[in-house]
N, C-alpha and C positions, 0 to 999 in steps of 0.2 A: 638702403632705406628709402622709401618713397617720399618725395617732397610734397608735403601737404598743401603747399602754395601753388603747385603746378596743376592746372586743370587737365582733365581727361578729354581728349579729342572726341567730339560728339557730333552726330549729324541729326538734323531735324527731319524725321521721316514723314510726319504728317502734322497738320494743324486742324484742329476741330473747333469750330465756332460754337461756344456754349450759350453766350448771350451777346448783346451788342457791345459789351465792354470786356468780356471774358473769353479767353481761348485756352484750349488744352493742347500742349505741344507733346507730340510723341517723339521721344528721343532715343537714338541708337548709339550708345557709347562704344568706343573702340575696344573696351573690355568690360565684362560684367561688373555691375555695381550692386553689392548687397546692402540693403538698408532695412531698418525696422520702421514700422508704421509710426509716424510722428517725428522721425528724424528729418533734418532738412539738408538741402544741397545749396552750394553757391553756384549760380548759373552765370557764365561769362558770355557777353556779347562782344566780339572783337570790335574795337574802336569806340565802345561805349562804357564798358566796365562790367562789374558783376553785382548781383543782388541775391539775397537768400530766398529760397522757395522750398516748400515742403512737397515732396512727391504726392500725387493723387492716385497713383497706380498701386497694384498689389505688391506687397513686399516680398512675395514668393517668386516674383519675376525679376531676374537680375540682368537679363540681356537687353531689355528695353525699359524705359521709364517715362511716365507721363507726369507733366507738371502743368497745373492749371493756374493761369495768371490773369489778374485784373489789371487793366490798363490804367495806370495812375501817374506816370511821370516819364522821365527821360529814358531809362533803361527798358521799362515796360512798353513804352512807345516803340522802341527799336525792336523789341521782341515781337510785338504784334504786327510789325511790318515784314517779318521773316516768312519765307516760303519753304516748302519741302525741298530738301537738298542743301539748305544753309548749314554752315558749320558754327558750332558754339562750343563752350567748354563747361565741364562740371567738376566741382571740388566737393569732397565729402564722402560719406555722410557725416553730419555733425549732430550733437545732442544725444539725449538718452532715449527718446521715443516714448510712446504710450506704455503705461504699466500693465502689459498684457497678462502677466502672472497674477496680478491682483483682481483682474476681471473674471478669471476662471471660477465657475461655480456660482457666479453672481448675476444679478440683473444689470446689464449694461445700458445706461441711458446716454444716448448720443445726441447732443444739441448743437445745431449749426445755424449760422446766419450768413446769407450772401455767399461770397467766395470762400467763407470759412468752412463750407462743406468740402472743399478740396482736400485739405489735410485729413479731414474725417473720412473721406472716401477710402483712403488707404487703410484706415482703421476698420471701416466697414468690410472691406475685402478680407482683412485678416480675421475678423469675427465670423464672417460667413463661410470661411474655408471649413470650419468645423463648428457649426452652431450648437451642437450637443454639449460642447464644453462650457456653455453658458446657460444659466437658468432662463434668461430672456435677453433679447436685443431689441431695444426700443429706440427708433430714430425719429427725432423731431427736427424739422427744418423750416426756416422762414426766409423770405426775401421781400423786397419792397413791392415788386409787381410780378405778374406771370412771366414777363419777358426776362426777368433777372434771376429766375430759378435755374440753378445749375444741374446738369446731368439728368434732365427730365426723362431721357430715354431709359434710365435705369430704375426709376421708382417702382414700376410694376414688378420687376424682377426682385428687388429688395423685399417688397411686401410678401412675395410668394416663396422666398428662399427656404423657409422652414416654418413649422407651426409656432415656434417661439420667437419669431421675428415680426415686428410691425413697423410701419413707416407712416408718418403724418406730416403734411406740409401746410403752410399758410402764407398769405401775403399780407402786407401791412395795412393796405386800404382797399376798398372795393374797386373792381375793374370790370369793364364790359366783357361779358362772356365767361367770367370766372364763376364757378359754382362750388368751389372748395371753401376751406376755412379762411376767415379774414381776421386779422389781428396780429400783433407782434408775436414773435416766437415764444415769448414768456407765457402767452395765453394757452399754449399747448401743455404747459406744466401745471395748470389748474386741475385739481381732481385727478391726479395721477393714479392709475391703477398699477401700483408697483410695490414691491416689498422693500420699504425704505431701509430697513435694518440690514438688508442683504443686497445692497445696490451700490454701484459706483457710477457717477455722472462725469462725462467728458464733454467739454464745450469748446468751440472755436468760432470766432467771428470778430467783428469790430470791437474795440475795447469797451465802448459804451454798452454794447450788447452783452459782453462778458460780465460787466458790472451788474446789470439788471437780471441776467440769468442766474448769477451767483446769489443775489438777494432773494430771488424767487425760490431757488433750490433750498436755501436756508429756511425760508418761510414755510415750505411744504414739509420740512423735516429732515433734510440732508444735513449731516455734520461736516465741518470743514475738511476732515481727513477723507471724506467720500467724494470730494469735488476736485476735478483736474481741469485746468484751463490752459489752452494753447495760446501762449503769449508771444506770437511771432513779431517782434518789433526791434528795431535798431540794431539788429545783428549784423556784424561786418566780417571780422576775421574768422569766426567760427570756432576759435580755440581759447577764448577767455583772456586774450592778451590786449585787445584794444580798449576794453572797459566801457563800451558804448551801451551794452544791453543789460546792465545790472538792474536788478530789482532787489533793493536792500543789499545784502551781501552775496546774493546769488547772481550768477551770470547765466542768462537765458540760453546762450549758445552751448553751454557746457552742462548746466544743471537742469535745463529744460529742453526745448521751449515749452514743454507741457509740465506745468507746475501744479503741485498739490496746493490747494488754497490754504490748507492748514499751515504751510510753511511761510506764506507771504501775506497772510491776513492782517498782520500788524504793521506792514510797510505803508508809510504815508503815501497817499495818491497812487496806490498800487495799480489802479486802472488808468493812469495817465491823466 
């Protein structure tokens, strides 16, 4: 039996600078790692510790994995200092992942903010592998400034992936040279041209964003069972044993981290 606490030896194959504070690490594990879109990994940096991150690469690729990381503290500082050839460790995958079976035949609304587009990119890859399985794929994304938009090299490809796929982005406040949409990502949800009764919304981003995206989705007509939130917070062991990531009686590392809002809507301070 494999030891779930023992990390898989992994080499950093490449480091892609996404924004001034966000990098994508292309990882080559010593053995293939199969995962579902939305599941997360524990990434170990020798001498510093480990932290949970959701892959941002296609779940159909097991030989390599991409993880996109915002620099926020001790372990992420150490990660951002790594160069190609560095050795790290991977444990997992953990969690249930996105409810792909519930999205089939429906209009999938994908809403991301900042580095929250990273876990959603794995979902987007999965959706675009066979877009005909979905009535529509609508991607809405926002960041504070043009410099903080992730994966800019892929926007055009996503928009043109299929006739039933669309992509719209925005920045929070006006910026010199910016000619696109301006306003919080919630403004992209005003006047949605979408079949509300036949849609599932999935969102990932900072908790304050998740709160206001959820309120806006409810306002425009989504019901709690139609809303899924990626709540990647406080996860440590990955197996529901340390008790750090509970939301009500749910453990995000086991029951999530992508939670149906209908299950957690009554939890006090559910958005932290």
